[in-house]
C-alpha positions, 0 to 999 in steps of 0.5 A, spaced: 563 450 504 557 455 505 558 460 511 551 461 513 548 464 519 540 463 519 535 464 525 528 461 525 522 464 529 516 461 532 510 465 529 503 466 529 500 465 522 494 469 524 498 475 524 497 480 518 505 480 517 510 476 520 518 474 520 519 466 519 526 466 518 532 471 516 539 469 515 546 471 512 550 467 507 557 467 504 557 461 499 562 457 496 563 457 488 557 453 485 553 452 492 546 451 490 539 450 493 534 446 490 529 445 486 525 445 492 519 448 495 518 453 500 511 454 505 512 461 505 515 467 501 522 468 501 526 474 499 534 474 497 538 480 496 545 479 493 550 484 497 556 482 493 558 476 487 554 473 482 549 467 481 543 465 478 536 464 480 530 459 477 523 459 478 516 458 474 521 455 468 525 462 467 532 463 469 535 469 471 542 471 472 543 476 478 549 480 481 550 484 487 544 490 488 539 485 485 534 480 489 529 475 488 523 472 490 521 465 492 513 464 492 510 459 496 510 452 494 513 453 487 520 449 485 526 454 486 533 453 484 539 458 485 546 457 485 552 461 486 557 463 481 563 459 479 568 464 479 565 470 483 560 466 488 555 471 491 554 473 498 547 474 500 541 476 506 535 473 506 528 474 509 522 469 509 515 472 511 508 470 511 501 473 514 494 474 512 497 480 508 503 477 505 500 476 498 497 483 498 503 486 499 507 482 495 502 483 489 503 491 491 510 491 490 509 488 483 513 482 485 510 475 483 512 468 480 513 471 473 516 478 475 521 475 481 527 480 480 528 487 483 533 492 484 536 496 490 542 500 491 541 501 498 545 494 500 547 497 506 540 499 509 538 492 507 544 488 510 543 493 517 536 491 517 537 483 517 543 484 522 538 488 527 533 482 526 538 477 528 541 481 534 534 481 536 532 474 536 528 472 542 521 471 543 520 477 547 514 481 546 519 487 544 524 483 539 518 480 536 515 487 535 521 489 532 523 484 527 516 485 524 517 492 524 524 491 521 520 487 515 516 493 514 522 497 513 525 492 509 519 491 504 519 499 504 526 499 501 524 494 496 518 498 494 522 504 493 526 501 488 521 498 484 519 502 478 512 504 475 513 500 469 515 493 472 508 494 476 505 496 470 507 490 466 504 485 471 497 488 470 497 493 475 495 500 472 488 499 476 492 498 482 493 506 482 486 507 481 484 503 486 489 506 491 487 513 489 479 512 490 480 509 497 484 515 499 479 519 496 474 515 500 477 516 506 479 524 505 474 527 501 472 531 507 479 534 507 481 540 503 485 535 498 487 536 491 489 532 485 496 533 487 495 530 494 492 524 491 498 523 486 503 524 491 499 519 495 500 513 490 507 515 488 506 517 481 505 524 477 499 527 476 499 527 469 500 519 469 494 519 474 490 523 470 491 518 464 490 512 468 483 515 471 481 516 463 483 510 461 480 506 467 474 510 469 473 515 463 473 521 468 479 525 471 481 524 478 478 531 479 471 529 476 471 523 481 473 527 487 468 532 486 462 527 484 464 523 490 463 529 495 457 531 492 454 524 493 456 525 500 453 532 500 447 529 498 447 524 503 447 529 508 442 533 505 437 527 506 439 525 513 441 531 517 438 538 518 445 541 518 446 548 515 449 548 508 455 551 510 456 545 515 455 540 509 460 544 505 465 544 510 464 536 512 465 535 504 471 538 503 469 545 501 472 551 505 467 556 501 460 555 501 459 558 495 464 554 491 460 548 494 454 551 492 457 552 485 459 545 484 453 542 487 449 545 482 454 543 476 453 536 478 445 535 480 443 542 476 439 544 482 442 548 488 443 544 495 438 548 498 433 547 493 434 540 493 433 540 500 426 543 499 425 538 493 425 532 498 418 529 500 416 530 507 416 523 509 423 523 507 429 519 510 430 523 516 423 521 519 425 514 518 432 514 521 432 519 526 437 515 531 442 515 525 440 523 524 442 525 531 449 520 530 451 524 524 449 531 526 453 529 533 459 526 529 460 532 525 459 537 530 464 534 534 469 534 529 467 542 527 469 543 535 476 539 534 478 543 528 476 549 531 480 548 538 486 552 538 490 547 542 
């Protein structure tokens, strides 16, 4: 007979990410589940022993150190080994971001298997969840925080190759673009972008060339200059302030980059704007932008 301890939680399905259930099971030989459906995502991780998992018409023999994903509303079946039955932990979860996060992990119906050498960390997280099993605010927050740690551990063991196999080369480019849009005003480098998306710089270069036809450095520079153009059109800020606002600490470097991109200097570009430019028609926005940038400059110059 299976020795199992499991907990079910009352959850708000409108949450971004929440724990639905968790548990620990020490199975008997040939103990099985299904074929059956689950209404939410479930991840099982094998602590010891062996077994097999079937979903999407594929069967996967598994051993300690491996885990599997059950996709909502997909028939799944798993069974423990006859001679060396497995012991596993599991977490069921859902929420508005659950689909996106699972996809980012590189897991799917057709790639449901992962490997992790951090079995103690995984066990400790599930045990911690089970130790904090009330509906109090602190326990709910703790469990959902532990879920993020659990998924982070899984993510750390999934290779770039697995993610690429699921057709997610664009995933890295998309994440890199989002990072640039959020941080172009800071003195970031391509190495910072590569570190953020967790791949090396040369691979990021290859993906940008393949997907966009330009390098990450060219994309970053073009985005900064595009923002500089907006500030030249919408504000009366000095060239130096615009340079700093677009991630350039040296106005001369900014002017050179602007000229290379637009074939005209920033000051000449501003002078070329028609008198009835956007400034007159967007005075309120102009003041808001100038005020925001000035506040940021004051904060950055504050010695405290």
